[in-house]
C-alpha positions in Angstrom: -206.3 18.5 -162.3 -203.8 18.4 -165.1 -201.7 21.6 -164.8 -199.4 21.0 -167.7 -196.3 21.4 -165.5 -193.5 23.4 -166.9 -195.4 25.2 -169.6 -194.8 28.9 -170.0 -196.6 31.1 -172.5 -195.5 34.5 -173.5 -198.4 36.9 -174.0 -197.9 39.9 -176.3 -200.3 42.7 -175.5 -200.9 46.1 -177.0 -202.6 48.7 -174.9 -204.9 51.4 -176.3 -202.8 54.1 -174.7 -200.6 56.7 -176.3 -198.2 56.7 -173.4 -197.0 60.1 -174.4 -195.2 58.8 -177.4 -197.0 60.7 -180.1 -195.0 62.1 -183.0 -195.6 65.2 -185.0 -196.6 68.8 -184.4 -199.4 70.2 -182.2 -202.0 69.9 -184.9 -205.7 70.1 -184.3 -207.0 66.7 -183.1 -210.0 65.4 -184.9 -212.9 64.4 -182.6 -213.5 60.7 -182.2 -216.9 59.7 -183.6 -219.3 57.0 -182.3 -219.1 55.3 -185.8 -215.3 55.0 -185.4 -215.5 53.4 -182.0 -218.2 51.1 -183.2 -216.1 49.9 -186.1 -213.2 49.0 -183.8 -215.5 47.2 -181.4 -217.2 45.2 -184.3 -213.8 44.0 -185.5 -212.3 43.2 -182.1 -215.4 41.4 -180.9 -215.9 39.4 -184.1 -215.9 35.6 -183.7 -213.0 35.5 -186.2 -210.8 36.7 -183.3 -211.7 33.7 -181.1 -212.4 35.9 -178.1 -208.7 37.1 -178.3 -207.8 34.2 -176.0 -204.2 33.6 -175.1 -202.4 31.3 -177.5 -204.9 31.7 -180.3 -204.6 33.2 -183.8 -207.2 35.7 -182.8 -205.1 37.5 -180.2 -202.3 37.8 -182.7 -204.8 39.4 -185.2 -206.0 41.8 -182.5 -202.4 42.8 -181.6 -201.6 43.5 -185.3 -204.8 45.5 -185.6 -203.7 47.7 -182.7 -200.1 48.0 -184.1 -201.4 49.1 -187.5 -203.7 51.7 -186.0 -201.0 53.1 -183.7 -198.7 53.5 -186.7 -201.4 55.4 -188.6 -201.7 57.7 -185.6 -197.9 58.4 -185.7 -197.2 56.8 -182.3 -193.7 55.5 -181.5 -193.2 52.0 -180.0 -192.9 52.1 -176.2 -190.6 49.0 -176.2 -187.7 49.6 -178.5 -189.0 48.8 -182.0 -192.1 47.1 -180.7 -195.5 48.1 -179.3 -195.6 44.7 -177.4 -194.5 44.0 -173.9 -193.8 40.3 -173.3 -194.2 38.5 -170.0 -194.5 34.8 -169.0 -197.7 33.0 -168.0 -198.4 29.6 -166.5 -201.1 27.4 -168.1 -203.5 25.1 -166.3 -205.7 22.6 -168.2 -208.9 21.4 -166.4 -209.2 17.6 -165.8 -211.9 16.3 -168.2 -212.6 13.5 -165.8 -212.9 15.4 -162.6 -215.8 14.4 -160.4 -217.7 16.2 -157.6 -219.7 14.4 -155.0 -221.8 16.0 -152.3 -222.4 13.8 -149.3 -224.1 14.4 -146.0 -227.3 13.0 -144.4 -229.3 10.3 -146.2 -231.3 13.0 -148.1 -228.1 14.6 -149.5 -226.0 12.4 -151.8 -225.5 13.7 -155.3 -222.8 13.7 -158.0 -223.2 16.7 -160.4 -222.1 16.2 -164.0 -218.9 18.0 -165.1 -219.7 20.7 -167.7 -223.4 20.3 -167.3 -223.8 21.1 -163.6 -220.4 22.2 -162.4 -217.1 23.4 -163.7 -213.8 23.5 -161.8 -210.1 24.3 -162.1 -207.0 24.7 -160.1 -203.9 26.8 -160.4 -201.9 24.6 -158.0 -199.3 22.1 -159.3 -199.4 20.2 -156.0 -203.1 19.6 -155.9 -203.9 16.2 -154.3 -205.9 13.5 -156.2 -208.9 14.2 -154.0 -209.9 17.2 -152.0 -212.8 17.4 -149.5 -214.2 19.7 -146.9 -217.2 20.9 -145.0 -219.6 22.9 -147.3 -220.4 26.3 -145.9 -222.9 28.7 -147.5 -221.4 32.2 -147.3 -223.9 34.5 -148.9 -222.2 36.8 -151.3 -218.8 36.3 -149.5 -218.5 40.1 -149.3 -216.5 41.8 -146.5 -216.9 45.5 -147.0 -216.3 47.4 -143.8 -216.7 50.8 -145.5 -220.3 49.7 -146.3 -220.9 48.0 -143.0 -221.3 44.7 -144.7 -219.8 41.3 -143.7 -221.3 38.0 -144.9 -218.9 35.9 -142.9 -218.2 37.9 -139.7 -216.8 35.7 -137.0 -216.8 32.5 -139.1 -213.8 30.2 -139.2 -213.6 29.1 -142.9 -210.1 27.5 -142.8 -210.2 24.2 -144.8 -213.9 24.6 -145.7 -215.5 24.6 -149.2 -217.4 27.8 -149.7 -220.7 28.0 -151.6 -221.3 31.6 -152.5 -223.8 33.7 -154.5 -222.7 35.4 -157.7 -222.8 39.2 -157.9 -223.3 41.4 -154.8 -226.2 42.3 -152.5 -228.8 44.8 -154.0 -227.4 44.8 -157.5 -230.5 46.7 -158.7 -231.8 50.3 -158.9 -231.5 51.8 -155.4 -229.5 48.7 -154.2 -227.4 48.7 -151.1 -224.0 49.0 -152.9 -223.9 50.9 -156.2 -227.3 49.9 -157.5 -227.0 48.3 -161.0 -223.4 49.3 -161.3 -221.5 46.2 -160.0 -218.5 46.9 -157.8 -215.5 44.6 -157.6 -217.2 42.9 -154.6 -219.6 41.3 -157.1 -217.1 39.9 -159.5 -216.0 36.3 -159.4 -212.2 37.1 -159.0 -213.0 38.8 -155.7 -214.9 35.7 -154.5 -211.8 33.5 -155.1 -209.4 36.0 -153.7 -211.5 36.4 -150.5 -211.9 32.6 -150.1 -208.1 32.3 -150.4 -207.6 35.0 -147.9 -209.9 33.2 -145.4 -208.0 30.0 -145.8 -210.7 28.0 -147.6 -209.9 24.7 -149.3 -212.1 25.6 -152.3 -215.0 27.7 -153.5 -218.0 27.2 -155.7 -220.0 30.1 -157.0 -223.7 29.5 -157.6 -224.5 30.5 -161.2 -227.4 32.8 -162.0 -227.7 34.1 -165.5 -229.0 37.5 -164.4 -226.5 37.9 -161.7 -223.6 36.7 -163.8 -224.8 38.5 -166.9 -224.1 35.4 -169.0 -225.6 31.9 -169.4 -224.2 28.6 -168.2 -223.1 27.8 -171.8 -220.4 30.6 -171.5 -218.9 28.9 -168.4 -219.1 25.5 -169.9 -217.2 26.6 -173.0 -214.6 28.9 -171.3 -213.9 26.6 -168.3 -213.3 23.7 -170.5 -210.2 25.4 -171.9 -206.7 26.1 -170.6 -206.5 29.0 -168.2 -203.5 31.2 -167.5 -202.0 33.0 -164.6 -198.8 34.8 -163.6 -196.0 32.5 -162.6 -195.0 34.5 -159.5 -198.5 34.0 -157.9 -198.7 31.4 -155.1 -202.3 30.1 -155.2 -203.6 28.5 -152.0 -207.1 27.3 -153.0 -207.2 23.6 -153.9 -209.9 24.3 -156.4 -212.3 27.0 -157.6 -215.4 26.7 -159.8 -219.1 27.2 -160.4 -222.2 25.3 -159.6 -225.4 25.6 -161.7 -228.2 27.4 -159.8 -230.6 24.5 -160.1 -228.0 22.1 -158.9 -227.3 24.3 -155.9 -231.1 24.3 -155.3 -231.0 20.5 -155.1 -228.4 20.7 -152.3 -230.7 23.1 -150.5 -233.7 20.8 -151.0 -231.8 17.9 -149.4 -231.9 19.8 -146.1 -235.0 20.6 -144.0 -234.3 24.4 -143.8 -232.2 25.0 -146.9 -228.8 26.6 -146.9 -228.2 29.3 -144.2 -225.0 31.1 -143.6 -222.7 29.0 -141.4 -225.7 26.8 -140.2 -225.4 23.1 -139.4 -227.5 20.5 -141.1 -230.9 19.4 -139.6 -229.2 16.4 -138.0 -226.7 18.7 -136.2 -223.8 17.1 -138.1 -223.0 20.1 -140.2 -223.7 21.0 -143.9 -223.2 18.5 -146.7 -219.5 17.9 -147.6 -218.4 18.0 -151.2 -215.6 15.8 -152.4 -213.7 16.7 -155.6 -211.7 14.0 -157.3 -209.5 14.0 -160.3 -209.9 11.5 -163.1 -207.1 9.0 -163.8 -203.8 10.4 -165.2 -203.3 9.7 -168.9 
């Protein structure tokens, strides 16, 4: 994984908050209309703004849009003469030649194609050229004691590679958590945070368009670009990524009984083991 060592970005953000800095008298406030909100959304979500991604022209356009609107509202800048608060970010570029190999019994030996069947990245600058570990299926990887739910109770996942479902259990009307309203337990950052907390070496989320609420093409596009994170964070996962649902199904088909939480393979030698390898340095 090429992390682009030493690179620091400064992100200038503008929040849609007044922060108590409003000028003027206590005049009657005009109600906000749906049409006004829709107009803002149309502009800020337009392809012209490139997803407002860090380091793009689009995020600068979005920031200026907010600034101009704040000024028309009579707001005062919260940061001296600026509405922007600057802070550093670290950048990580995914390795375009990374490979993933799943090995196990004679029925399980596959090499998914980067971008088409899996995507992966790391935030670590000391990541080794190759990382491997026992593959353990962990359900939704949710530990929610207040809801009496624990997908990995009693499991030792240190150094393992976790294969987990996207979303959360019962994400449907009348479901076991909050029904169709996804909680933080269902979001992919939680999966990575939990895997890190449990000492895993890496984690792969099984993609499902309905559960993720977006298709594979979104992951292929976004995970092929540089990602950013705060420099004071000390990441412990060697890698994190996604595996296409049909590719994960092939891993299941290579075993007599499919993937079961924490279960060994049919030969008693444990689940298939994935091996992630970087391409050659350029």
